[in-house]
N, C-alpha and C positions, 0 to 999 in steps of 0.2 A: 505493499500499498504504500502511496504517495505522502511521505510526512506534512508533506506542503499543504493537503488536504485536512489535516486537523484541526478542530474547532473546538471553541470553549462552549461545553453544555450548561444550558440555562441553569440559574439559582432558583433552589427551592427556597421560600419565604418561613419566616416564623410563625407562630410558634413551631417546634419540633414535634411532631405528633407521631406516636404511633397506637393503632387503635387497634382494638381485638378485630381477630376474624375465625373463622371455623378452620382450624389445620387438617389436612389432606394429608396422612403418613403412609409411606410404601411400608409392607412387614418388614421386620428387621432381615430377613431373609434376600430381600431385594435391594435393602438400601447400602449402597457400597459396592453391587454385584456389577461388574462390567460391561453386562447386559442391559442394564436398569436405562442407561444413555440413549441406547436405540430405541425405549419406548417413547422418546420424546423429539425423535426422528421424525422426516418426512414419510407419509402425509400429513402434516402438520394437523390437518383439521379431523383425523383421526383419532389424535392422542387422548382428548377429551371422555371421548367413546370408547378406548381401549382403558382407560382408566376405573370408567363404571364396570367394563367388564370385569376385571381386576377386584373391584370392590365386589361384585355379587360371589367371588370366587375365596374372596377373605384375604386380597394378595394385598388390599389398600383399603383404608377405613378414613372417615370423615367424622370430625367431633359435631357432634348435636348443638353443641353451645358455644358461642364465640367465645376467643379466650387470649389474651397476650399469653406467648411461652417462654418462660427462663429456661434455654436449651445450653447443656452443659457437654462438650466432647473433649475426648481425650484420644491424642494422635502422637505415637512416638515419645511420649513422656510428658506431653505438654497438653496443658488443660485450659481452656480457653470456654467461656461462659457468657452468653448472650441474653438479650430480650429480642424475641421475633414477633415481629408485629406488622401492620399494615400501615406504611408509610404515607401521610399525606402529601401529597406532591402537587396540589390544585390549585396552590399559588406561587407566583412568580417574584422572586423579590426585585424591586428596581433600585436598593440601595445597600450599599456593602453591610452597613451597619443591620441589616433586616435578612440576611443571609443564614439560614440554618444546614443546609448541607452544602459541603464545603468539597467539588472535584479538584482533584490536582492533577491530573492528565488529560490531555485532548482527546475528541473521539473523531472518529469518521461518519459522518451522516449518514452514508450509505449502509453502514452497516447495522449503526442504530434503527435506521428504517425497516432493514430487514429484520432486528430480533423483535421490531414493535410487531409488521406483521405476523412473526411467528406466533409471538401470546396471542394475540387476537385470534388467529387460526384454532390455536390451544385451547382457548378459554382460560388460561393459566399462566400464573406465575412459578414457573416450577423449581425454581430456588432464590433464597434470597440475597440480593446483594449487603456487602461485609459493609458496617459503620462502626470507626471508631472514636471513642467520645472520653473526657475526664468525668467520671460521674460524681455528683456532689456527697457527702458526707450521708447526707438523709436517704439518698437513691441507694446508695450503698447498703444501710440499716435496714429501710424495707425489703431489698432482695436477700439480705442475709435472713430474714423471718421467712422468707418464702423455702429459702434453703433448708430450714429448720424442718419442712415439714416431708411427707415423703414423696418422692417423684411419681407422677402417673407411668411414666414410661423409663423403663432402664432396660437397656440391651445393647450388646456389641456386634457391631453389624459387618458384611463379607469383608469390609475391607480393613477390619480388627480396630477402627474406631470406637469408643465405648461410650455410651449417650445415657443422658439423664435428662428428663424433661418433666417440669414443672407447670400444670395449666393454668394461669392466673385469673379467675374470674369474681374474687370478692372483689364489692364496688369500692370501699374505702382504700382498699389497695392501688386498684386500680386509679383514684383519682389523685393517691399520694405520687404514685409513679407520673402520671400526666403532669402534675405540677413540678416535679423536680427536674421532668425533661423540658418543659414550656421554653427555657431561656439557653437549652442545651447549643453547641453546634458540632456538626458529626463530620468527621472527614470521609470521604469514601476510600475503604481499603481496598475492595475488589469490585468490579462490577460496573464500571462508567459506562461502558456502553448499553447494559441492562438498565439502567438508571437513565440513562438517556432516553431510551425506548419507553419507559415508563412517561416520561413527560411528554412524550409522543402520541401516544396510545390516550392521554389525558386531553391535549390539545386537539385529537380528531373527534372524541366522544364527548367532549363540553357540551352540556345543555344550557341553556337561558334562565333555566329552574333552580330555586336554592337547593334543590334535592342531590344530595352525594350520589356520585356515579361508582360501580367497580372500579372503573381506571382512573379515578381519582386519587386512586392509593395503589402502591406498586409493595412488595413484600419484602420485609429487610430485617437484618441482624445486627442491632446497635452493642456493640462489645466495650466494657469500661477499660478501658488502657491501663488503668490504674492498679485494675484487680486480678486480671487473667488475662494478660495482656497476648497479643499477636504478635509474631515474631516477624520483625521487618527484617529481610534479609536482602541484599545485593542482587543486582544483573549486571554481569561483565558484560564487556564489548568486544569484538573483532573488528578491527576498520579492515576492510579489504582494500586492495588497489594502494596502500599506504605503506610506507617502509619507517624505520625506527627512525633515520636520519631525519626525514618528513616531520616526524611527530617532534624530534628535536628543534628543530626549527619552527614551526610554529608555537611550541610552547614558549620560546625563548622571544619571538618576534611580538608574543602579548604580555612580557614582562612578567612570567612565570621561570621558577626555576626547574632545571633539567640536569641528573648527572646520571652517569651510570654506574653500576654495581653490580655484587653477584646476585645471584639468585635469591639465597637464602636472607641477604641483606634487604634487597628490594620487597620480598615479601613481608619482611618485619617489619618495613615502615610502612605499609599500607594503614593507612588512617584516615578520617574525617577530613585530611587537609593535604594528605598524599594519596597519589595512583601509584601502582605500580605497572610497566608493561614491558612487553617482550616481544620478538621476532622469533622466539626459540631457539636463538644462539645468545643473544645480548641480552641484558636486564637495563631497565632504567627506571628512576622515581621522579616523580614530578611534583614537586612542590606548589601548592596552590595559596591563594592568597588568605591568609587566616583573616583577616581585618574584616572580610566582605563577607555578611549573610548569607551564602549563596552552596547550597548542596553540590557537591564534587559533580555530580551528573550533568549539571548547569553547567558547571566552568567546561568541563569536558564539549559539550556539544555545542554551546553558544561562545565558546572563546576560542577552543582550541582547534576542532574542526574547522571552523569555517577559514582557518589562516593555516592549513595544510597545503602547502605547494602542490601537493598530489594526490588525490582521492578524497574521501573513498570513495570507492564506486558502490558500495553497498556497507551494511553493518548489520553484524549478526549478534545476536542476544544467546546468555548462557546464564544459566542458574547454578552451574558450577565450576568452580577453578578448573578441574581438570578437563571439562569440555571447551574452556576459553583459551586452556594452554593446548591442548589436541588440535585448536584451530590455526595456531601463531604459523607464519612463515616468513620469508625477508621482502615478501610484500603482503602479507595481513598482520599487523600488530594486533596482540590481544593487549586490552586494558582491563587489569583488574580495578574493581569498583570498591569502596566503603558503600555502607548501606546509609543513607542519612537520618538521623533519629525522627522518631515520631513528631517530638514538637517542632522541630524544624520544618516539615513537611506541612503541617498546621500552620504555622508563620507564613510558610513560601502561599500557603491556599488562600490564608486570610487575607494577603496583601495582592491578590489575585492574579497571581503568576501561576503559571503549569509548567511543571516539571518536562523534560524530554517523554519519549514515548519510552515505555517497559524501563520505568525508573525505580519502582517499588517491588516489593515481592513479599505480601505480609502471607504468611502461613502460621499454624495450620487451616486449610478451611474445611468447612465440614462437606461430607458425604451427600450425595444427591439423593433426593427422595425424602429426608427425615421431616421435613415440613414444607407443605406445597399448599399454593394458594389457589381456590377457583374463583375465575371472574365472572361466575354464573352467581354467585353469594351477592345476596344485599351487604352495602358495607354496616359495620355494627359500631356503634359505642362513638358515632361522628358526630353526636349533637354539641 
């Protein structure tokens, strides 16, 4: 995809609202099952009917009464807990101070349109987008009380994620949660294009009445980064069609430091203000400007890459160091990246800046099929 086609998705206005919905849940044997993803594939118009058939066979169930859900999942030793509900996307922010949901990456409009078409045909939000925020002490206290109760669902899925789910229906508890979320700002951790698709569906089906529609909401999971944080990992780069000498010349031309080192020294130097780069034979450390509140990935793509005398002809992205190093060649430089802090990403998003594509990797993500939202249901708790 052409990076130049990236655009900023619209901003949802506060108050931040997660409302109850009637959760659809696949049976534990189908959650985390590699075949489950195919159940949500083409033809999309058949997906809703397929889930109804599964429901008749006991493979999927839907709650009779709407709820907010507190979903805890454990994967590879990491436990994440978040509120799952229908996110109100019916209002757009016109002022920076009104923003309730902050994207930090651009989206491709065609991809968002395609996802909106899929959801409309399926009549489903098949998985929640992931949001992170800093919860208030009072919200943490309310949710701690929820956790003291017995979860409605406890299971290990086919992908070996362990799950506990509490359905929250008590009116006083729901009111307390709503009050504590109202002034919050949430950062999109995963699901920028699905978020944009929610907004497209909402605009397409907006009515002139005051009655809320199902498409005024989109499925979301809100994680308190201060209690059970998602891990924010780096995404490394390979700059194809570029040499280490090109990288040196570009770095020095924009006033940044460049020095060649041994592999062990270069890797050890990797930090929030230092990059490590290699062509598979030589290694270098790039010193960034520590006085600038800028993520390393911003400096690379907005200052260094435009100054390269040659290339890059393309950029490849890698979640592991080994994959990045495996792609290093004399004409393809691997750049090892540090992960930005969540607070820095929040600061960048609040300042109306977007990070370059594939700048963050929040992990772990929940398995597909734990909680699904039907667009056939009437909105609940929206008054």
